VMD Tcl script that builds the backbone (N, CA, C; Angstrom):
set m [mol new atoms 558]
animate dup $m
set s [atomselect $m all]
$s set {name element resname resid chain x y z} {
  {N N MET 1 A 22.882 100.931 36.946}
  {CA C MET 1 A 23.059 99.739 37.762}
  {C C MET 1 A 23.881 98.751 36.792}
  {N N THR 2 A 24.339 97.798 37.822}
  {CA C THR 2 A 25.089 96.864 37.000}
  {C C THR 2 A 24.336 96.204 36.854}
  {N N GLU 3 A 25.181 94.571 35.840}
  {CA C GLU 3 A 24.286 93.525 35.061}
  {C C GLU 3 A 24.690 92.503 36.450}
  {N N ALA 4 A 25.287 92.899 37.522}
  {CA C ALA 4 A 24.919 92.049 38.588}
  {C C ALA 4 A 23.520 91.958 39.323}
  {N N HIS 5 A 23.644 93.556 39.316}
  {CA C HIS 5 A 21.794 93.519 39.687}
  {C C HIS 5 A 20.865 93.665 38.974}
  {N N ARG 6 A 20.774 93.448 37.822}
  {CA C ARG 6 A 19.889 93.061 36.908}
  {C C ARG 6 A 19.717 92.082 36.299}
  {N N ARG 7 A 20.865 90.939 36.539}
  {CA C ARG 7 A 20.179 89.742 36.511}
  {C C ARG 7 A 19.502 88.826 37.335}
  {N N LYS 8 A 19.036 87.547 36.364}
  {CA C LYS 8 A 18.057 87.247 37.668}
  {C C LYS 8 A 18.817 86.303 38.156}
  {N N LYS 9 A 18.562 85.781 39.617}
  {CA C LYS 9 A 19.059 85.388 40.636}
  {C C LYS 9 A 18.783 83.713 40.459}
  {N N GLN 10 A 20.244 83.015 40.222}
  {CA C GLN 10 A 20.008 81.294 39.889}
  {C C GLN 10 A 21.068 80.844 40.548}
  {N N PRO 11 A 20.675 80.510 42.034}
  {CA C PRO 11 A 21.698 80.424 42.665}
  {C C PRO 11 A 21.927 78.736 42.858}
  {N N GLU 12 A 21.735 78.031 41.959}
  {CA C GLU 12 A 22.504 76.779 41.609}
  {C C GLU 12 A 23.070 76.639 40.298}
  {N N GLN 13 A 22.816 77.247 40.052}
  {CA C GLN 13 A 23.582 77.796 38.693}
  {C C GLN 13 A 25.209 78.234 38.883}
  {N N VAL 14 A 24.655 79.553 39.311}
  {CA C VAL 14 A 26.301 79.772 39.882}
  {C C VAL 14 A 26.796 78.841 41.083}
  {N N ARG 15 A 26.145 78.161 41.388}
  {CA C ARG 15 A 27.519 77.156 42.609}
  {C C ARG 15 A 27.694 76.556 41.345}
  {N N GLN 16 A 27.089 75.289 40.761}
  {CA C GLN 16 A 27.842 74.544 39.619}
  {C C GLN 16 A 28.857 75.587 38.759}
  {N N GLN 17 A 28.446 77.104 38.349}
  {CA C GLN 17 A 29.830 77.523 37.909}
  {C C GLN 17 A 30.942 77.928 38.441}
  {N N LEU 18 A 31.300 77.462 39.683}
  {CA C LEU 18 A 32.029 77.964 41.222}
  {C C LEU 18 A 32.871 76.615 41.178}
  {N N LEU 19 A 32.013 75.207 41.336}
  {CA C LEU 19 A 32.843 74.223 41.147}
  {C C LEU 19 A 33.022 73.943 39.809}
  {N N GLU 20 A 32.735 73.821 38.593}
  {CA C GLU 20 A 33.299 74.283 37.784}
  {C C GLU 20 A 34.629 75.110 37.055}
  {N N VAL 21 A 34.771 76.222 37.784}
  {CA C VAL 21 A 35.950 76.945 37.949}
  {C C VAL 21 A 36.942 76.309 38.629}
  {N N ALA 22 A 36.531 76.213 39.641}
  {CA C ALA 22 A 37.457 75.727 40.807}
  {C C ALA 22 A 38.144 74.320 40.162}
  {N N ALA 23 A 37.232 73.437 39.267}
  {CA C ALA 23 A 37.942 72.117 38.882}
  {C C ALA 23 A 38.547 72.461 38.004}
  {N N ARG 24 A 38.468 73.205 37.085}
  {CA C ARG 24 A 39.469 73.904 36.079}
  {C C ARG 24 A 40.778 74.582 36.665}
  {N N LEU 25 A 40.722 75.426 37.411}
  {CA C LEU 25 A 41.826 76.068 37.820}
  {C C LEU 25 A 42.712 74.967 38.800}
  {N N SER 26 A 42.238 74.115 39.114}
  {CA C SER 26 A 42.932 73.125 39.825}
  {C C SER 26 A 43.860 72.365 38.890}
  {N N HIS 27 A 43.210 72.271 37.660}
  {CA C HIS 27 A 43.771 71.223 36.246}
  {C C HIS 27 A 44.642 71.779 36.192}
  {N N GLU 28 A 44.614 73.494 36.045}
  {CA C GLU 28 A 45.426 74.545 35.191}
  {C C GLU 28 A 47.092 74.425 36.249}
  {N N GLN 29 A 46.461 74.692 37.890}
  {CA C GLN 29 A 47.664 75.502 38.514}
  {C C GLN 29 A 47.526 74.647 39.535}
  {N N GLY 30 A 46.854 73.525 39.970}
  {CA C GLY 30 A 46.703 73.061 41.101}
  {C C GLY 30 A 46.135 73.223 41.897}
  {N N VAL 31 A 45.811 72.133 43.039}
  {CA C VAL 31 A 44.738 72.641 44.238}
  {C C VAL 31 A 45.638 74.200 44.834}
  {N N ALA 32 A 46.885 74.633 44.803}
  {CA C ALA 32 A 46.920 75.928 45.146}
  {C C ALA 32 A 46.190 77.129 44.731}
  {N N GLY 33 A 46.330 76.395 43.263}
  {CA C GLY 33 A 45.353 77.349 42.304}
  {C C GLY 33 A 43.941 77.501 42.931}
  {N N ILE 34 A 43.437 76.981 43.498}
  {CA C ILE 34 A 41.953 77.257 44.106}
  {C C ILE 34 A 42.011 78.401 45.069}
  {N N THR 35 A 41.692 79.346 45.143}
  {CA C THR 35 A 41.977 80.249 45.872}
  {C C THR 35 A 39.914 80.681 46.063}
  {N N LEU 36 A 39.986 81.167 46.769}
  {CA C LEU 36 A 38.544 81.696 46.944}
  {C C LEU 36 A 38.769 83.185 46.197}
  {N N ASP 37 A 39.809 84.157 45.652}
  {CA C ASP 37 A 39.729 85.633 45.108}
  {C C ASP 37 A 39.834 84.748 43.645}
  {N N ALA 38 A 40.316 83.688 43.231}
  {CA C ALA 38 A 41.123 83.286 42.226}
  {C C ALA 38 A 39.570 82.788 41.187}
  {N N VAL 39 A 39.025 81.340 42.316}
  {CA C VAL 39 A 37.604 81.248 41.843}
  {C C VAL 39 A 37.010 82.283 41.399}
  {N N SER 40 A 36.374 83.001 42.534}
  {CA C SER 40 A 35.097 84.234 42.192}
  {C C SER 40 A 35.153 85.129 41.088}
  {N N GLN 41 A 37.189 85.669 40.924}
  {CA C GLN 41 A 36.810 86.311 39.426}
  {C C GLN 41 A 36.932 85.759 38.303}
  {N N ALA 42 A 37.234 84.461 38.390}
  {CA C ALA 42 A 37.355 83.496 37.345}
  {C C ALA 42 A 35.993 83.360 36.881}
  {N N ALA 43 A 34.994 82.974 37.834}
  {CA C ALA 43 A 33.135 82.615 37.433}
  {C C ALA 43 A 33.136 83.957 37.239}
  {N N GLY 44 A 33.459 85.047 37.437}
  {CA C GLY 44 A 32.799 86.707 37.059}
  {C C GLY 44 A 31.353 86.348 37.963}
  {N N VAL 45 A 31.852 86.183 39.396}
  {CA C VAL 45 A 30.883 86.410 40.645}
  {C C VAL 45 A 31.381 86.836 41.759}
  {N N SER 46 A 31.086 88.011 42.487}
  {CA C SER 46 A 31.912 88.744 43.468}
  {C C SER 46 A 32.113 87.665 44.613}
  {N N LYS 47 A 33.160 87.913 45.746}
  {CA C LYS 47 A 33.889 87.666 46.225}
  {C C LYS 47 A 32.595 87.356 47.527}
  {N N GLY 48 A 31.526 87.875 47.608}
  {CA C GLY 48 A 30.478 87.715 48.689}
  {C C GLY 48 A 29.790 86.549 47.980}
  {N N GLY 49 A 29.556 86.918 46.727}
  {CA C GLY 49 A 28.712 85.333 46.206}
  {C C GLY 49 A 29.078 84.152 46.104}
  {N N LEU 50 A 30.316 84.087 46.036}
  {CA C LEU 50 A 31.185 83.171 45.801}
  {C C LEU 50 A 30.912 82.315 47.950}
  {N N LEU 51 A 31.572 83.391 48.542}
  {CA C LEU 51 A 31.062 83.526 50.134}
  {C C LEU 51 A 29.446 82.585 50.383}
  {N N HIS 52 A 28.810 83.157 49.975}
  {CA C HIS 52 A 27.776 82.619 50.150}
  {C C HIS 52 A 27.286 81.075 49.986}
  {N N HIS 53 A 28.114 80.586 48.854}
  {CA C HIS 53 A 28.021 79.462 48.480}
  {C C HIS 53 A 28.803 78.752 49.648}
  {N N PHE 54 A 29.693 79.224 49.310}
  {CA C PHE 54 A 31.006 78.388 49.928}
  {C C PHE 54 A 31.920 79.263 50.635}
  {N N PRO 55 A 31.850 78.758 52.080}
  {CA C PRO 55 A 32.491 80.274 53.328}
  {C C PRO 55 A 33.940 79.867 53.367}
  {N N ASN 56 A 34.952 79.221 52.938}
  {CA C ASN 56 A 35.938 79.188 53.078}
  {C C ASN 56 A 36.343 77.737 51.700}
  {N N LYS 57 A 37.822 77.792 51.775}
  {CA C LYS 57 A 38.084 76.650 51.050}
  {C C LYS 57 A 38.102 75.496 50.644}
  {N N LEU 58 A 37.989 75.263 51.851}
  {CA C LEU 58 A 37.595 73.576 52.344}
  {C C LEU 58 A 36.039 73.143 51.929}
  {N N ALA 59 A 35.233 74.132 52.346}
  {CA C ALA 59 A 33.997 74.077 51.685}
  {C C ALA 59 A 33.869 74.054 50.357}
  {N N LEU 60 A 34.536 75.088 49.356}
  {CA C LEU 60 A 34.665 74.212 47.967}
  {C C LEU 60 A 34.977 73.495 47.669}
  {N N LEU 61 A 36.273 72.862 48.347}
  {CA C LEU 61 A 36.460 71.407 48.134}
  {C C LEU 61 A 35.422 70.904 48.759}
  {N N ASP 62 A 34.612 70.458 49.783}
  {CA C ASP 62 A 33.593 69.857 50.115}
  {C C ASP 62 A 33.208 69.870 48.951}
  {N N GLY 63 A 32.580 71.039 48.562}
  {CA C GLY 63 A 31.535 71.093 47.145}
  {C C GLY 63 A 31.665 70.454 45.662}
  {N N LEU 64 A 33.045 70.103 45.436}
  {CA C LEU 64 A 33.863 70.006 44.506}
  {C C LEU 64 A 33.819 68.019 44.920}
  {N N PHE 65 A 34.190 68.243 46.165}
  {CA C PHE 65 A 33.874 66.498 46.190}
  {C C PHE 65 A 32.556 65.891 46.023}
  {N N ASP 66 A 31.170 66.711 46.481}
  {CA C ASP 66 A 29.854 65.866 47.049}
  {C C ASP 66 A 29.501 66.303 45.276}
  {N N ASP 67 A 30.029 66.876 44.325}
  {CA C ASP 67 A 29.250 66.824 42.834}
  {C C ASP 67 A 30.247 65.830 42.195}
  {N N LEU 68 A 31.564 65.890 42.348}
  {CA C LEU 68 A 32.199 64.517 41.761}
  {C C LEU 68 A 31.757 63.066 41.997}
  {N N VAL 69 A 31.427 63.363 43.333}
  {CA C VAL 69 A 30.743 61.615 43.854}
  {C C VAL 69 A 29.689 62.052 43.697}
  {N N THR 70 A 28.596 62.372 43.692}
  {CA C THR 70 A 27.557 62.417 43.491}
  {C C THR 70 A 27.515 61.611 42.074}
  {N N ARG 71 A 27.714 62.238 40.748}
  {CA C ARG 71 A 27.731 62.275 39.746}
  {C C ARG 71 A 28.932 60.621 39.173}
  {N N PHE 72 A 29.239 60.583 40.172}
  {CA C PHE 72 A 29.694 59.003 39.780}
  {C C PHE 72 A 29.275 58.193 40.696}
  {N N ASP 73 A 28.622 58.211 41.800}
  {CA C ASP 73 A 27.557 57.034 42.442}
  {C C ASP 73 A 26.754 57.049 41.372}
  {N N ARG 74 A 25.754 58.157 40.411}
  {CA C ARG 74 A 24.591 57.858 39.654}
  {C C ARG 74 A 25.436 57.531 38.732}
  {N N GLU 75 A 26.956 57.271 38.064}
  {CA C GLU 75 A 27.180 56.438 36.821}
  {C C GLU 75 A 27.319 55.192 37.176}
  {N N ILE 76 A 27.395 54.771 38.708}
  {CA C ILE 76 A 27.762 53.080 39.120}
  {C C ILE 76 A 26.408 52.484 39.240}
  {N N GLU 77 A 25.657 53.727 39.267}
  {CA C GLU 77 A 23.992 53.149 39.563}
  {C C GLU 77 A 23.623 52.655 38.477}
  {N N ALA 78 A 23.775 53.364 37.548}
  {CA C ALA 78 A 23.068 53.182 35.878}
  {C C ALA 78 A 24.254 51.899 35.639}
  {N N ALA 79 A 24.953 52.013 35.661}
  {CA C ALA 79 A 25.660 50.543 34.973}
  {C C ALA 79 A 25.610 49.499 36.170}
  {N N MET 80 A 25.223 49.577 37.282}
  {CA C MET 80 A 24.560 48.195 37.759}
  {C C MET 80 A 22.963 48.092 36.949}
  {N N ALA 81 A 22.613 49.041 37.002}
  {CA C ALA 81 A 20.911 48.606 36.671}
  {C C ALA 81 A 20.891 47.781 35.413}
  {N N ARG 82 A 22.003 47.818 34.540}
  {CA C ARG 82 A 22.212 47.263 32.904}
  {C C ARG 82 A 22.493 45.818 33.110}
  {N N ASP 83 A 23.346 45.526 34.378}
  {CA C ASP 83 A 24.214 44.156 34.917}
  {C C ASP 83 A 22.781 43.059 35.446}
  {N N PRO 84 A 22.450 42.589 35.008}
  {CA C PRO 84 A 21.597 41.288 35.359}
  {C C PRO 84 A 22.638 40.444 36.337}
  {N N VAL 85 A 23.708 40.332 36.481}
  {CA C VAL 85 A 24.362 39.514 36.975}
  {C C VAL 85 A 24.511 40.175 38.720}
  {N N ALA 86 A 24.296 39.666 39.764}
  {CA C ALA 86 A 24.162 39.902 41.194}
  {C C ALA 86 A 25.700 39.943 41.045}
  {N N LYS 87 A 26.806 38.551 41.458}
  {CA C LYS 87 A 27.531 38.376 42.003}
  {C C LYS 87 A 28.546 39.334 41.266}
  {N N GLY 88 A 28.933 40.577 41.968}
  {CA C GLY 88 A 30.396 40.995 40.884}
  {C C GLY 88 A 29.735 42.420 40.543}
  {N N ARG 89 A 28.442 42.384 40.686}
  {CA C ARG 89 A 27.888 43.380 39.928}
  {C C ARG 89 A 28.341 45.004 40.279}
  {N N PHE 90 A 28.635 45.353 41.337}
  {CA C PHE 90 A 29.042 46.689 41.662}
  {C C PHE 90 A 30.165 46.994 41.261}
  {N N THR 91 A 31.858 45.846 41.109}
  {CA C THR 91 A 33.047 45.774 40.963}
  {C C THR 91 A 32.986 46.338 39.582}
  {N N ARG 92 A 32.133 45.280 38.739}
  {CA C ARG 92 A 32.099 45.748 37.414}
  {C C ARG 92 A 31.649 47.085 36.645}
  {N N ALA 93 A 30.927 47.435 37.569}
  {CA C ALA 93 A 29.895 48.792 37.443}
  {C C ALA 93 A 31.176 49.826 37.516}
  {N N TYR 94 A 31.884 49.458 38.591}
  {CA C TYR 94 A 33.158 49.982 39.196}
  {C C TYR 94 A 33.695 50.403 37.781}
  {N N ILE 95 A 34.542 49.468 37.639}
  {CA C ILE 95 A 35.298 49.048 36.340}
  {C C ILE 95 A 34.685 50.071 35.006}
  {N N ASP 96 A 33.136 49.984 34.928}
  {CA C ASP 96 A 33.321 50.180 33.582}
  {C C ASP 96 A 32.866 51.566 33.889}
  {N N VAL 97 A 32.554 52.401 34.873}
  {CA C VAL 97 A 33.062 54.322 35.095}
  {C C VAL 97 A 33.857 54.521 35.222}
  {N N CYS 98 A 35.062 53.862 35.880}
  {CA C CYS 98 A 36.564 54.295 35.832}
  {C C CYS 98 A 36.872 54.560 34.932}
  {N N PHE 99 A 36.591 53.446 34.014}
  {CA C PHE 99 A 37.575 53.415 32.446}
  {C C PHE 99 A 36.325 54.017 31.338}
  {N N ALA 100 A 35.089 54.434 31.494}
  {CA C ALA 100 A 34.603 55.544 30.499}
  {C C ALA 100 A 35.284 56.979 31.280}
  {N N LEU 101 A 35.767 57.539 31.983}
  {CA C LEU 101 A 35.877 58.821 32.454}
  {C C LEU 101 A 36.654 59.528 30.813}
  {N N ASP 102 A 36.202 60.607 30.800}
  {CA C ASP 102 A 36.120 61.030 29.412}
  {C C ASP 102 A 37.755 62.029 29.519}
  {N N PRO 103 A 38.816 62.022 29.143}
  {CA C PRO 103 A 40.028 63.021 30.013}
  {C C PRO 103 A 39.715 64.463 29.306}
  {N N ALA 104 A 38.935 64.206 28.895}
  {CA C ALA 104 A 38.718 66.061 27.700}
  {C C ALA 104 A 37.584 66.392 28.813}
  {N N THR 105 A 36.608 65.729 29.685}
  {CA C THR 105 A 35.944 66.533 30.495}
  {C C THR 105 A 35.574 65.953 31.947}
  {N N ASP 106 A 36.284 64.797 31.865}
  {CA C ASP 106 A 36.085 64.674 33.965}
  {C C ASP 106 A 37.078 64.922 34.301}
  {N N VAL 107 A 38.642 64.659 33.691}
  {CA C VAL 107 A 39.771 64.667 34.403}
  {C C VAL 107 A 39.983 65.544 35.124}
  {N N PRO 108 A 39.966 66.844 34.792}
  {CA C PRO 108 A 39.821 67.826 35.235}
  {C C PRO 108 A 39.705 68.056 37.051}
  {N N GLY 109 A 38.214 67.721 37.183}
  {CA C GLY 109 A 37.877 67.870 38.385}
  {C C GLY 109 A 38.174 66.574 39.245}
  {N N TRP 110 A 38.614 65.395 38.511}
  {CA C TRP 110 A 38.969 63.764 38.956}
  {C C TRP 110 A 40.553 64.324 39.228}
  {N N ARG 111 A 41.287 64.860 38.716}
  {CA C ARG 111 A 42.691 65.370 39.059}
  {C C ARG 111 A 42.888 66.015 40.268}
  {N N MET 112 A 42.091 67.353 40.710}
  {CA C MET 112 A 41.767 67.873 41.613}
  {C C MET 112 A 41.409 67.213 42.856}
  {N N LEU 113 A 40.634 66.254 42.902}
  {CA C LEU 113 A 39.879 65.453 44.185}
  {C C LEU 113 A 41.313 64.487 44.399}
  {N N THR 114 A 41.491 64.008 43.598}
  {CA C THR 114 A 42.637 63.001 44.019}
  {C C THR 114 A 43.418 63.541 44.706}
  {N N ILE 115 A 44.384 64.789 43.876}
  {CA C ILE 115 A 45.537 65.783 44.534}
  {C C ILE 115 A 44.757 66.277 46.064}
  {N N ALA 116 A 43.461 66.471 46.002}
  {CA C ALA 116 A 43.130 67.017 47.564}
  {C C ALA 116 A 42.807 65.973 48.539}
  {N N LEU 117 A 42.672 65.054 48.045}
  {CA C LEU 117 A 42.165 63.293 49.100}
  {C C LEU 117 A 43.578 63.276 49.561}
  {N N ILE 118 A 45.016 63.636 48.897}
  {CA C ILE 118 A 46.281 63.036 49.005}
  {C C ILE 118 A 46.424 64.083 49.829}
  {N N ALA 119 A 46.119 65.522 49.673}
  {CA C ALA 119 A 46.770 66.741 50.530}
  {C C ALA 119 A 45.702 66.789 51.975}
  {N N GLU 120 A 44.519 66.851 51.319}
  {CA C GLU 120 A 43.335 67.296 52.833}
  {C C GLU 120 A 42.622 66.044 53.257}
  {N N PRO 121 A 43.408 65.630 54.504}
  {CA C PRO 121 A 43.002 64.350 55.661}
  {C C PRO 121 A 41.928 64.549 55.655}
  {N N HIS 122 A 40.870 65.679 55.879}
  {CA C HIS 122 A 39.351 65.750 55.547}
  {C C HIS 122 A 38.930 65.022 54.308}
  {N N LEU 123 A 39.349 65.516 53.665}
  {CA C LEU 123 A 38.725 64.774 52.217}
  {C C LEU 123 A 39.093 62.869 51.651}
  {N N LYS 124 A 40.541 63.282 52.334}
  {CA C LYS 124 A 40.663 61.646 52.925}
  {C C LYS 124 A 39.889 60.338 53.235}
  {N N SER 125 A 39.568 61.261 54.717}
  {CA C SER 125 A 38.312 60.279 55.435}
  {C C SER 125 A 37.134 60.201 54.759}
  {N N ARG 126 A 36.409 61.718 54.203}
  {CA C ARG 126 A 35.309 61.184 53.304}
  {C C ARG 126 A 35.090 60.392 52.348}
  {N N TRP 127 A 36.412 60.274 51.336}
  {CA C TRP 127 A 36.470 59.320 50.459}
  {C C TRP 127 A 36.681 57.957 51.310}
  {N N ARG 128 A 37.276 57.841 51.933}
  {CA C ARG 128 A 37.504 56.163 52.544}
  {C C ARG 128 A 35.870 56.125 53.196}
  {N N ASP 129 A 35.462 56.917 54.138}
  {CA C ASP 129 A 33.727 56.326 54.199}
  {C C ASP 129 A 33.126 55.956 53.679}
  {N N TRP 130 A 33.732 57.003 51.848}
  {CA C TRP 130 A 32.639 56.201 50.825}
  {C C TRP 130 A 32.929 55.337 50.446}
  {N N VAL 131 A 34.214 54.945 50.171}
  {CA C VAL 131 A 34.675 53.136 50.109}
  {C C VAL 131 A 34.239 52.211 50.990}
  {N N GLY 132 A 34.577 52.601 52.223}
  {CA C GLY 132 A 33.852 51.945 53.428}
  {C C GLY 132 A 32.738 51.755 53.437}
  {N N ARG 133 A 31.779 52.770 53.112}
  {CA C ARG 133 A 29.936 52.378 52.722}
  {C C ARG 133 A 29.530 51.596 51.706}
  {N N ARG 134 A 30.137 51.897 50.663}
  {CA C ARG 134 A 30.281 51.121 49.216}
  {C C ARG 134 A 30.321 49.495 49.542}
  {N N SER 135 A 31.578 49.506 49.888}
  {CA C SER 135 A 32.214 48.159 49.956}
  {C C SER 135 A 31.231 47.550 51.067}
  {N N ALA 136 A 30.536 47.776 52.238}
  {CA C ALA 136 A 30.134 47.270 52.860}
  {C C ALA 136 A 28.265 46.674 52.646}
  {N N GLU 137 A 28.071 48.177 51.696}
  {CA C GLU 137 A 26.644 47.916 50.858}
  {C C GLU 137 A 26.505 46.261 50.145}
  {N N PHE 138 A 28.283 46.482 49.536}
  {CA C PHE 138 A 27.951 44.889 48.304}
  {C C PHE 138 A 29.336 43.814 49.060}
  {N N ALA 139 A 29.015 44.138 50.046}
  {CA C ALA 139 A 30.174 43.119 50.930}
  {C C ALA 139 A 29.927 41.231 50.504}
  {N N GLU 140 A 28.048 41.662 50.472}
  {CA C GLU 140 A 27.897 40.149 49.930}
  {C C GLU 140 A 28.193 39.580 48.647}
  {N N THR 141 A 28.155 40.677 47.617}
  {CA C THR 141 A 28.110 40.197 46.394}
  {C C THR 141 A 29.604 40.304 45.312}
  {N N ASP 142 A 29.902 41.265 45.965}
  {CA C ASP 142 A 31.346 41.859 46.014}
  {C C ASP 142 A 32.671 42.102 46.396}
  {N N GLY 143 A 32.477 40.836 47.792}
  {CA C GLY 143 A 33.283 40.802 48.711}
  {C C GLY 143 A 34.643 40.031 48.468}
  {N N SER 144 A 34.691 39.102 47.343}
  {CA C SER 144 A 35.237 38.366 46.889}
  {C C SER 144 A 36.786 38.923 46.626}
  {N N THR 145 A 37.897 38.068 47.245}
  {CA C THR 145 A 39.005 38.523 46.149}
  {C C THR 145 A 39.879 39.281 45.189}
  {N N GLY 146 A 39.020 38.061 44.211}
  {CA C GLY 146 A 39.067 38.889 43.082}
  {C C GLY 146 A 38.044 40.448 42.974}
  {N N CYS 147 A 36.988 40.535 43.304}
  {CA C CYS 147 A 36.392 41.000 43.472}
  {C C CYS 147 A 37.394 42.632 43.749}
  {N N VAL 148 A 37.427 42.391 44.789}
  {CA C VAL 148 A 38.673 43.411 45.595}
  {C C VAL 148 A 40.126 43.625 44.469}
  {N N LEU 149 A 40.120 43.057 44.322}
  {CA C LEU 149 A 41.617 43.497 43.960}
  {C C LEU 149 A 41.458 43.589 42.149}
  {N N ALA 150 A 40.272 43.386 41.765}
  {CA C ALA 150 A 39.984 44.067 40.449}
  {C C ALA 150 A 39.536 46.016 40.545}
  {N N ARG 151 A 39.117 45.895 42.144}
  {CA C ARG 151 A 39.032 47.280 42.276}
  {C C ARG 151 A 40.231 48.045 42.706}
  {N N PHE 152 A 41.370 47.525 43.034}
  {CA C PHE 152 A 42.683 47.810 43.329}
  {C C PHE 152 A 42.792 48.187 42.184}
  {N N ALA 153 A 43.477 46.899 40.909}
  {CA C ALA 153 A 43.436 47.454 39.519}
  {C C ALA 153 A 43.034 48.863 38.917}
  {N N CYS 154 A 41.457 48.413 39.190}
  {CA C CYS 154 A 41.237 50.062 38.810}
  {C C CYS 154 A 41.715 51.510 39.155}
  {N N ASP 155 A 41.614 51.455 40.511}
  {CA C ASP 155 A 42.338 52.179 41.332}
  {C C ASP 155 A 43.674 52.714 40.398}
  {N N GLY 156 A 44.619 51.547 40.584}
  {CA C GLY 156 A 45.856 52.143 39.510}
  {C C GLY 156 A 45.462 52.598 38.216}
  {N N VAL 157 A 44.789 51.981 37.700}
  {CA C VAL 157 A 44.689 52.729 35.914}
  {C C VAL 157 A 43.972 54.145 35.936}
  {N N TRP 158 A 43.016 54.228 36.731}
  {CA C TRP 158 A 42.840 55.691 37.157}
  {C C TRP 158 A 43.101 57.023 37.892}
  {N N LEU 159 A 44.521 56.276 38.532}
  {CA C LEU 159 A 45.582 57.280 38.878}
  {C C LEU 159 A 46.346 56.941 37.722}
  {N N ALA 160 A 46.806 55.978 37.343}
  {CA C ALA 160 A 47.670 55.668 35.705}
  {C C ALA 160 A 47.167 57.269 34.927}
  {N N ASP 161 A 46.401 57.286 34.563}
  {CA C ASP 161 A 45.090 58.271 33.535}
  {C C ASP 161 A 45.451 59.426 34.167}
  {N N LEU 162 A 45.046 59.769 35.122}
  {CA C LEU 162 A 45.049 61.294 35.789}
  {C C LEU 162 A 46.562 61.630 35.583}
  {N N MET 163 A 47.280 60.917 36.305}
  {CA C MET 163 A 48.554 61.267 36.236}
  {C C MET 163 A 49.399 60.949 34.712}
  {N N GLN 164 A 48.632 60.465 33.612}
  {CA C GLN 164 A 49.253 60.391 32.679}
  {C C GLN 164 A 50.798 59.762 32.376}
  {N N SER 165 A 50.660 58.727 33.154}
  {CA C SER 165 A 51.542 57.962 33.285}
  {C C SER 165 A 52.165 57.220 32.047}
  {N N HIS 166 A 50.768 56.605 31.086}
  {CA C HIS 166 A 51.248 55.165 30.572}
  {C C HIS 166 A 49.937 55.823 29.580}
  {N N ASP 167 A 50.761 54.855 28.381}
  {CA C ASP 167 A 49.765 55.579 27.315}
  {C C ASP 167 A 49.275 54.273 26.977}
  {N N LEU 168 A 47.670 53.434 27.182}
  {CA C LEU 168 A 47.478 52.474 27.387}
  {C C LEU 168 A 46.231 52.711 25.642}
  {N N ASP 169 A 46.578 52.142 24.589}
  {CA C ASP 169 A 45.625 52.280 23.200}
  {C C ASP 169 A 44.744 51.643 24.141}
  {N N ALA 170 A 43.584 51.720 22.791}
  {CA C ALA 170 A 41.947 51.414 22.981}
  {C C ALA 170 A 42.578 49.757 22.773}
  {N N GLU 171 A 42.810 49.150 22.541}
  {CA C GLU 171 A 42.950 47.494 22.777}
  {C C GLU 171 A 43.564 47.273 23.868}
  {N N ALA 172 A 44.794 47.976 24.819}
  {CA C ALA 172 A 44.846 46.972 25.603}
  {C C ALA 172 A 43.572 47.450 27.032}
  {N N ARG 173 A 43.408 48.467 26.819}
  {CA C ARG 173 A 42.323 48.932 27.538}
  {C C ARG 173 A 41.128 47.770 27.492}
  {N N VAL 174 A 40.772 47.419 26.472}
  {CA C VAL 174 A 39.710 46.830 26.657}
  {C C VAL 174 A 39.927 45.402 26.898}
  {N N GLY 175 A 41.407 44.661 26.812}
  {CA C GLY 175 A 41.558 43.846 27.556}
  {C C GLY 175 A 42.215 43.782 28.757}
  {N N LEU 176 A 42.641 44.797 29.455}
  {CA C LEU 176 A 41.932 45.179 30.700}
  {C C LEU 176 A 40.778 44.897 31.488}
  {N N VAL 177 A 39.903 45.701 30.492}
  {CA C VAL 177 A 38.748 45.702 31.181}
  {C C VAL 177 A 38.395 44.015 31.301}
  {N N GLU 178 A 38.216 43.647 29.890}
  {CA C GLU 178 A 37.866 42.494 29.903}
  {C C GLU 178 A 38.263 41.772 31.275}
  {N N ASN 179 A 39.623 41.654 31.511}
  {CA C ASN 179 A 40.197 40.762 32.414}
  {C C ASN 179 A 39.630 40.824 34.225}
  {N N LEU 180 A 39.596 42.508 34.325}
  {CA C LEU 180 A 39.152 42.640 35.994}
  {C C LEU 180 A 38.033 42.668 35.693}
  {N N LYS 181 A 37.182 42.155 34.925}
  {CA C LYS 181 A 35.801 42.282 35.150}
  {C C LYS 181 A 35.604 39.790 35.346}
  {N N ALA 182 A 36.917 39.677 34.945}
  {CA C ALA 182 A 36.693 38.254 34.724}
  {C C ALA 182 A 36.869 37.688 36.259}
  {N N LEU 183 A 37.982 38.891 36.618}
  {CA C LEU 183 A 38.207 38.539 38.515}
  {C C LEU 183 A 36.730 38.650 38.845}
  {N N SER 184 A 36.055 39.538 38.746}
  {CA C SER 184 A 35.163 40.011 39.451}
  {C C SER 184 A 34.231 39.163 39.668}
  {N N ALA 185 A 33.972 37.615 39.152}
  {CA C ALA 185 A 33.286 36.566 38.908}
  {C C ALA 185 A 33.882 35.580 39.374}
  {N N GLN 186 A 35.225 35.683 40.153}
  {CA C GLN 186 A 35.433 34.781 41.216}
  {C C GLN 186 A 35.087 34.448 42.078}
}
mol reanalyze $m
mol bondsrecalc $m
mol representation Tube
mol addrep $m
């Protein structure tokens, strides 16, 4: 009997492992590196096991999108809970979370997602829906020009971090955060 037949079924753990492998492969090889065969092989899961969780590549990308955005939302909500000032709270939380992404652990998934958002119209639409939903939810407290400008600038820093196009030392990053947060109060 093979190891696969004896091991305890842990579907959520297998699903998470598949998502982590997909993120790693995308980081190493780009979105083209995410094939069902490559992911199942690298994860040590049969192709049938992968297809049980993700019937096609788009479903796998959707799963990765959902996983990353859920974590992103969770971090934003936690940052908002620590901020007693309502005006600009969502924007400050967005800034904190974007600037706190750890390149060693978080960037591979986000890099893939950002590239996929550009290349995959379906994911671009899903991200647009998320941005629209969150913007509408906080329109009263975070709809000012300063808040919108701060979030746009934060997106630019996020993209620069993902592309590794700018070398910002810790002091420069702190200065950017302070200036962007000041915009959220306007």
